[in-house]
C-alpha positions as CSV (number, residue, x, y, z in Angstrom):
1,M,17.6,17.9,25.1
2,G,19.9,14.9,24.9
3,V,17.6,12.8,27.0
4,A,14.5,13.9,25.0
5,L,16.2,12.9,21.7
6,G,17.3,9.6,23.3
7,V,13.7,8.9,24.3
8,L,12.6,9.7,20.8
9,R,15.2,7.4,19.3
10,T,14.1,4.6,21.7
11,A,10.5,5.2,20.6
12,R,11.7,4.1,17.2
13,P,9.7,6.3,14.9
14,R,11.3,4.5,11.9
15,Q,9.3,1.4,12.9
16,W,6.0,3.3,12.7
17,V,6.0,2.2,9.1
18,K,4.7,-1.2,10.4
19,N,1.6,0.6,11.5
20,V,0.5,1.3,8.0
21,L,-1.2,-2.1,8.3
22,V,-4.1,-0.3,10.1
23,F,-5.0,1.0,6.6
24,A,-5.2,-2.5,5.1
25,A,-8.8,-3.3,6.2
26,P,-10.3,0.0,5.1
27,F,-8.4,-0.2,1.8
28,T,-9.4,-3.8,1.0
29,A,-13.0,-3.1,2.0
30,G,-13.1,-0.4,-0.7
31,L,-13.9,2.3,1.8
32,I,-10.6,4.1,2.2
33,G,-12.0,7.0,0.1
34,E,-14.7,7.8,2.6
35,G,-13.6,10.7,4.8
36,S,-14.8,9.3,8.1
37,V,-13.2,5.9,7.5
38,L,-9.9,7.4,6.4
39,L,-10.0,9.7,9.5
40,D,-10.6,6.7,11.8
41,A,-7.7,4.8,10.1
42,V,-5.3,7.8,10.6
43,I,-6.3,8.1,14.2
44,A,-5.7,4.3,14.7
45,F,-2.3,4.7,13.0
46,V,-1.3,7.5,15.5
47,A,-2.7,5.6,18.5
48,F,-0.9,2.4,17.6
49,S,2.3,4.2,16.9
50,L,2.3,5.7,20.4
51,V,1.3,2.5,22.1
52,A,4.0,0.5,20.2
53,S,6.6,3.1,21.2
54,S,5.7,2.6,24.8
55,V,6.5,-1.1,24.4
56,Y,9.9,-0.3,22.8
57,L,10.8,1.9,25.7
58,I,9.9,-0.8,28.3
59,N,11.6,-3.5,26.3
60,D,14.9,-1.6,26.0
61,A,14.8,-0.7,29.7
62,I,14.4,-4.3,30.7
63,D,17.0,-5.5,28.2
64,V,19.6,-2.8,29.1
65,E,22.3,-5.3,30.2
66,A,21.8,-7.7,27.4
67,D,21.8,-4.9,24.9
68,R,25.2,-3.7,26.2
69,A,26.7,-7.0,25.2
70,H,25.2,-6.9,21.7
71,P,27.4,-5.5,18.8
72,T,24.7,-3.1,17.5
73,K,22.1,-2.9,20.3
74,R,24.7,-1.5,22.7
75,N,24.3,1.8,20.8
76,R,20.6,2.2,21.8
77,P,20.1,5.2,24.0
78,I,19.2,3.3,27.2
79,A,22.1,0.8,26.8
80,A,24.5,3.6,26.0
81,G,23.4,5.5,29.2
82,L,21.9,8.4,27.4
83,V,18.4,7.7,28.8
84,P,18.1,6.6,32.5
85,V,16.0,3.5,33.0
86,P,13.4,5.4,35.3
87,V,13.0,8.0,32.6
88,A,12.3,5.3,30.0
89,Y,9.5,3.9,32.2
90,V,7.9,7.3,32.7
91,A,8.1,8.0,29.0
92,A,6.5,4.6,28.2
93,A,3.6,5.4,30.5
94,V,3.1,8.8,28.7
95,F,3.2,7.2,25.3
96,F,0.7,4.5,26.3
97,L,-1.8,6.9,27.9
98,G,-1.4,9.2,24.9
99,G,-2.1,6.4,22.5
100,M,-5.2,5.3,24.4
101,G,-6.4,8.9,24.5
102,V,-6.0,9.3,20.7
103,G,-7.6,5.9,20.1
104,L,-10.7,7.0,22.0
105,L,-11.3,9.6,19.3
106,A,-11.9,6.9,16.7
107,N,-13.8,4.2,18.5
108,P,-13.9,3.0,22.1
109,K,-13.6,-0.5,20.9
110,L,-10.1,0.3,19.6
111,L,-9.0,0.7,23.2
112,I,-9.6,-3.0,23.6
113,V,-7.3,-3.9,20.7
114,L,-4.6,-1.4,22.0
115,G,-4.9,-2.7,25.5
116,V,-4.6,-6.4,24.4
117,Y,-1.6,-5.5,22.3
118,E,0.1,-3.7,25.2
119,A,-0.7,-6.6,27.6
120,V,0.6,-9.3,25.2
121,Q,3.7,-7.3,24.4
122,L,4.5,-6.7,28.0
123,G,4.1,-10.4,28.7
124,Y,6.7,-10.8,26.0
125,C,9.0,-8.2,27.5
126,F,8.8,-9.7,31.0
127,G,9.5,-13.3,30.1
128,L,7.6,-14.9,27.3
129,K,10.2,-13.8,24.8
130,H,12.4,-16.5,26.3
131,Q,9.9,-19.2,25.3
132,P,10.5,-20.8,21.9
133,V,7.6,-20.7,19.4
134,I,5.6,-18.6,21.9
135,D,7.9,-15.6,21.1
136,L,7.3,-16.1,17.4
137,A,3.5,-16.2,17.9
138,I,3.5,-13.0,20.1
139,V,5.7,-10.9,17.8
140,G,3.6,-12.1,14.8
141,S,0.4,-11.2,16.7
142,G,1.5,-7.6,16.8
143,F,1.2,-7.3,13.1
144,L,-2.1,-9.1,13.1
145,M,-3.5,-6.7,15.8
146,R,-2.4,-3.7,13.7
147,S,-4.6,-5.0,10.9
148,I,-7.4,-5.7,13.2
149,A,-7.1,-2.2,14.7
150,G,-7.9,-0.6,11.4
151,G,-11.0,-2.6,10.9
152,V,-12.2,-2.0,14.5
153,A,-11.5,1.7,14.3
154,A,-13.7,2.1,11.2
155,E,-16.1,-0.7,12.2
156,I,-15.3,-2.8,9.2
157,A,-15.9,-6.6,9.2
158,L,-12.7,-8.6,8.5
159,S,-12.8,-11.5,6.1
160,Q,-11.2,-14.9,7.0
161,W,-8.8,-14.6,4.1
162,F,-7.7,-11.2,5.2
163,L,-6.9,-12.5,8.6
164,L,-5.0,-15.5,7.2
165,V,-2.9,-13.4,4.9
166,T,-2.0,-11.1,7.7
167,A,-1.3,-13.8,10.3
168,F,1.0,-15.9,8.1
169,G,2.6,-12.9,6.5
170,S,3.5,-11.8,10.1
171,L,4.8,-15.2,11.0
172,F,6.9,-15.2,7.8
173,M,8.5,-11.9,8.7
174,V,9.1,-12.8,12.3
175,A,10.7,-16.2,11.5
176,G,12.9,-14.4,9.0
177,K,14.0,-11.9,11.7
178,R,14.9,-14.7,14.1
179,Y,16.8,-16.5,11.3
180,A,18.8,-13.4,10.7
181,E,19.6,-13.2,14.4
182,I,20.9,-16.7,14.4
183,M,23.0,-16.0,11.3
184,L,24.4,-12.9,13.1
185,F,25.3,-15.1,16.1
186,E,27.1,-17.6,13.9
187,R,29.1,-14.9,12.1
188,T,30.0,-12.7,15.1
189,G,29.4,-14.8,18.2
190,A,27.1,-12.0,19.6
191,K,25.0,-12.8,22.6
192,I,21.5,-13.8,21.5
193,R,18.1,-14.1,23.2
194,S,17.6,-17.3,25.2
195,S,14.7,-18.5,23.1
196,L,17.0,-18.6,20.0
197,K,19.3,-21.0,21.8
198,K,16.5,-23.6,21.4
199,Y,16.1,-22.9,17.7
200,S,18.1,-24.2,14.8
201,G,18.6,-22.4,11.5
202,S,16.9,-25.3,9.7
203,Y,13.8,-25.1,12.0
204,L,13.4,-21.4,11.4
205,R,13.8,-21.9,7.6
206,F,11.0,-24.5,7.9
207,V,8.8,-22.0,9.7
208,W,9.3,-19.1,7.3
209,A,9.1,-21.4,4.2
210,T,5.8,-22.9,5.4
211,S,4.4,-19.5,6.3
212,A,5.4,-18.1,2.9
213,A,3.6,-21.0,1.2
214,I,0.4,-20.5,3.2
215,L,0.6,-16.8,2.8
216,I,0.8,-17.0,-1.0
217,M,-2.0,-19.6,-1.2
218,S,-4.3,-17.6,1.1
219,Y,-3.7,-14.5,-0.9
220,C,-4.4,-16.2,-4.2
221,L,-7.7,-17.6,-2.8
222,W,-8.5,-14.1,-1.5
223,A,-7.7,-12.6,-4.9
224,F,-10.1,-15.0,-6.7
225,E,-12.8,-14.1,-4.2
226,L,-12.2,-10.4,-4.7
227,Q,-12.5,-10.9,-8.5
228,Q,-16.0,-12.3,-8.1
229,R,-17.0,-9.5,-5.7
230,A,-15.6,-6.8,-8.1
231,A,-17.8,-7.8,-11.0
232,D,-15.2,-10.2,-12.4
233,S,-12.5,-7.5,-12.5
234,V,-9.3,-9.1,-13.7
235,W,-7.1,-6.7,-11.6
236,A,-7.7,-8.6,-8.4
237,V,-6.1,-11.6,-10.0
238,V,-3.3,-9.5,-11.6
239,S,-2.4,-8.3,-8.1
240,M,-1.2,-11.8,-7.4
241,V,1.8,-11.3,-9.6
242,P,3.5,-8.3,-7.7
243,F,2.4,-9.8,-4.4
244,V,4.0,-13.2,-5.0
245,V,7.2,-11.7,-6.6
246,A,7.5,-9.4,-3.6
247,V,7.2,-12.3,-1.2
248,L,9.9,-14.2,-3.1
249,R,12.1,-11.0,-3.3
250,Y,11.8,-10.6,0.5
251,A,12.7,-14.3,0.9
252,V,16.0,-13.6,-0.7
253,D,16.9,-11.3,2.2
254,V,15.5,-13.9,4.7
255,D,17.6,-16.6,3.1
256,G,20.7,-14.5,3.3
257,G,20.2,-13.7,7.0
258,N,19.6,-10.0,6.2
259,A,16.0,-9.7,7.5
260,G,16.9,-8.6,11.0
261,E,14.9,-5.4,10.6
262,P,12.0,-5.8,8.1
263,E,11.3,-2.1,8.1
264,E,14.8,-1.4,7.0
265,I,14.4,-3.7,4.1
266,A,11.2,-2.0,3.1
267,L,12.8,1.4,3.2
268,R,16.0,0.6,1.3
269,D,15.0,-2.1,-1.3
270,R,13.8,-0.1,-4.3
271,V,12.7,-3.1,-6.3
272,L,10.5,-4.3,-3.3
273,Q,9.1,-0.8,-3.1
274,I,8.2,-0.9,-6.8
275,L,6.5,-4.3,-6.4
276,G,4.6,-3.0,-3.4
277,A,3.4,0.1,-5.2
278,S,2.4,-2.1,-8.2
279,W,0.4,-4.4,-5.9
280,V,-1.4,-1.4,-4.3
281,V,-2.2,0.0,-7.8
282,T,-3.7,-3.2,-9.0
283,L,-5.9,-3.5,-5.9
284,F,-6.9,0.2,-6.2
285,I,-8.0,-0.4,-9.7
286,S,-9.9,-3.5,-8.7
287,F,-11.7,-1.8,-5.8
288,Y,-12.2,1.8,-6.9
289,L,-12.3,1.9,-10.7
């Protein structure tokens, strides 16, 4: 039972919150209310959660020694010795095959997205994470592929603005996460990933600030386009207010070096949750009312 719970912890179910991005394409296309589209999106969510968990298991198995030297990661089940490394690899294979099997229920094309995600992330685990800039791009691409997966599963065409918002929003979060890791190193002297040794705090601030600017601009242009498509509904434009404020609110955590785990911020920041809910409501009114 202890090993099973350790495997479940290593699978990081709390991080499955990231996979809600698969609902973004159906929602922004105004089709989330259709039963078949919603079902495909739910299947994509489950499939991506399982595949992502397989990557977490492999990553922790590879990084077991480095994690043991980290002030917080040493408590992870594999680093703590609760889950043997061979068991982690077997569990990763089970999670991956399970995710691919579930994805097949929605759309065979979804398997391509899941397979590419797994291949890219494994490349990251086995060495690319030590390459500066490349590591930012790969981690950011994970968020982008989640958004693409929802569109592919339901066979929805993705707009250029949707992809830009997702891509630079992902880069913004990833750069903030790396910045938090550098801040942790400066405060505690904890061992950090080799790619971070080639970054400076000022460079990462430049990356997340630039990404935030492009993210906000892309979203605003997208909102104006949505307004025209939605019979001049003002709600698409109103949605810019909670969206921009939410980005700036999250930037406070990034600037303070507290954005090491984006999903933790999303789960504990009540103001950010209210802003997010307000943003969703304004878009819902724009698309569905």
